[in-house]
C-alpha atoms as one frame of an Amber mdcrd trajectory, in Angstrom:
protein
  71.743 182.094 101.399  75.049 183.267 103.612  77.631 180.784 104.906  79.186
 181.465 107.948  83.187 180.960 108.008  84.874 179.071 110.748  88.724 179.367
 110.557  91.365 177.414 111.820  94.966 177.559 112.141  95.600 173.781 111.728
  93.310 170.664 111.545  93.173 166.881 110.780  90.567 167.937 107.985  88.266
 170.044 107.000  85.628 167.944 106.093  85.990 166.216 109.714  85.388 169.599
 110.793  82.585 170.103 108.819  80.787 166.177 109.621  80.965 167.642 113.365
  79.351 170.871 113.072  76.583 168.744 111.000  76.209 166.936 113.666  75.977
 169.603 116.154  72.934 170.896 114.473  74.831 173.804 112.343  73.457 173.422
 108.937  75.475 174.721 106.442  78.868 176.744 106.519  82.304 177.152 105.323
  85.755 175.698 107.319  89.122 177.598 106.371  92.226 175.783 107.377  95.993
 176.877 107.014  97.238 173.571 107.427  95.599 170.035 107.660  97.441 167.044
 109.140  95.196 164.378 107.611  93.585 165.721 104.374  92.227 162.942 102.595
  90.990 163.015  98.543  88.795 160.388  96.732  89.131 156.579  97.676  90.952
 157.345 100.950  93.934 158.824  99.445  96.031 161.406 101.231  95.847 164.829
 100.304  98.704 166.777 100.803  98.064 170.003 102.364 100.988 172.693 101.652
 100.532 175.900 104.249  99.620 178.685 101.946  97.015 176.842  99.261  93.257
 177.013  99.623  92.380 174.314 102.291  88.445 174.667 102.828  85.341 172.838
 103.318  81.706 174.087 101.962  78.597 172.295 103.546  74.740 172.708 103.698
  71.560 170.481 103.409  70.891 169.044  99.894  67.543 167.993  98.301  67.707
 164.013  99.445  66.269 163.127  95.679  69.572 165.091  93.563  71.442 162.858
  92.008  75.530 162.793  93.020  76.596 162.929  89.496  74.643 166.233  89.014
  76.095 167.528  92.624  79.489 166.695  91.513  79.239 168.448  88.253  77.837
 171.445  90.006  80.377 171.568  92.400  83.283 171.414  89.677  81.539 173.959
  88.022  81.114 176.250  90.910  84.589 175.826  91.809  86.120 176.370  87.953
  84.044 179.479  87.374  85.620 180.768  90.502  88.801 180.151  89.599  88.748
 180.556  85.826  88.831 184.569  85.840  92.112 184.537  87.550  94.000 182.980
  84.878  93.872 183.208  81.137  94.586 179.581  80.630  91.818 177.222  80.122
  90.610 174.979  83.037  89.262 171.657  82.323  87.177 169.260  84.661  88.335
 166.253  84.437  85.782 163.646  85.964  84.792 163.196  88.492  86.192 165.718
  89.987  89.558 167.484  89.109  90.594 170.386  88.186  93.235 170.597  85.121
  95.251 173.401  83.714  97.436 172.101  80.951  96.806 168.700  82.024  98.539
 168.972  85.383  95.996 169.210  88.245  95.752 172.207  90.570  92.394 171.036
  92.600  91.038 168.177  94.072  87.735 168.361  95.122  86.442 165.218  97.770
  82.262 165.238  98.474  80.431 162.910 101.301  77.086 162.795 101.662  75.255
 161.686 104.819  71.646 161.824 106.995  71.765 163.538 110.010  68.107 163.697
 111.765  66.421 162.582 108.400  68.014 165.502 106.196  70.663 165.028 103.863
  73.749 166.955 103.709  76.840 167.181 101.427  80.278 168.116 102.208  82.825
 169.626  99.378  86.004 169.484 100.657  88.228 171.563  98.394  92.265 171.243
  97.940  93.454 174.000  95.490  97.106 174.361  95.347  97.824 177.967  94.944
 101.344 178.598  95.757 103.169 175.101  95.877 101.852 171.651  94.613 103.440
 167.699  95.601 105.634 165.957  93.162 103.498 162.589  92.413 104.465 159.934
  90.842 101.979 158.772  88.369 100.130 162.367  88.397 101.021 165.598  87.290
 100.226 168.509  89.221 100.648 172.303  89.591  99.578 175.327  91.146  96.967
 177.916  90.247  99.722 180.733  90.868 101.889 179.894  88.216  99.142 180.480
  85.462  98.138 183.726  86.824  99.955 187.150  85.937  99.656 188.467  89.565
 100.080 186.015  92.556  96.277 185.716  94.014  95.721 185.910  97.644  94.101
 182.947  99.541  91.699 185.207 101.057  90.398 186.577  97.253  90.352 183.042
  96.250  88.533 181.722  98.881  86.192 185.123  98.826  85.390 184.058  95.019
  84.450 180.607  95.895  82.184 181.546  98.706  80.528 184.267  96.918  79.613
 181.333  93.897  78.183 178.869  96.711  76.165 181.534  98.181  74.783 182.258
  94.777  74.190 179.000  93.461  73.174 176.691  96.507  69.234 176.917  95.769
  70.134 174.532  93.109  71.115 171.861  95.608  67.811 172.280  97.416
């Protein structure tokens, strides 16, 4: 399934835009933005969104009976596989939804599921520190380009993730 891209300069949250798209009848797609004003992480935590990092949400209909645990693992695996080819460093999944290199968070994933017209949808928010990471008091962070031999462009990384979602989307149906 091809996922249509919707590109923005600045949004409150890519997940919020995806939810609005679903509510207006769009069944699937990808939201990409340069900056977010109100990016969020798990449990309502704020996601610090630096310009130059990859800020996106993938959304599509899913099978009503698929477990959230399976969905979470599959999303982490898709994103990990999409970015692993750019670095020799091992990327680890820290349950439930973070990706780490050398015990430092480089990516957070926020999943939201809901029903619209008796169909179940998922919105997968992806915040990937590509060029800069926030300094957090309790949690070590870093950015992907620190662990690559050549700086990866945001567009190349986006295309890698988009391609794998399009290839693996049937898993969720």
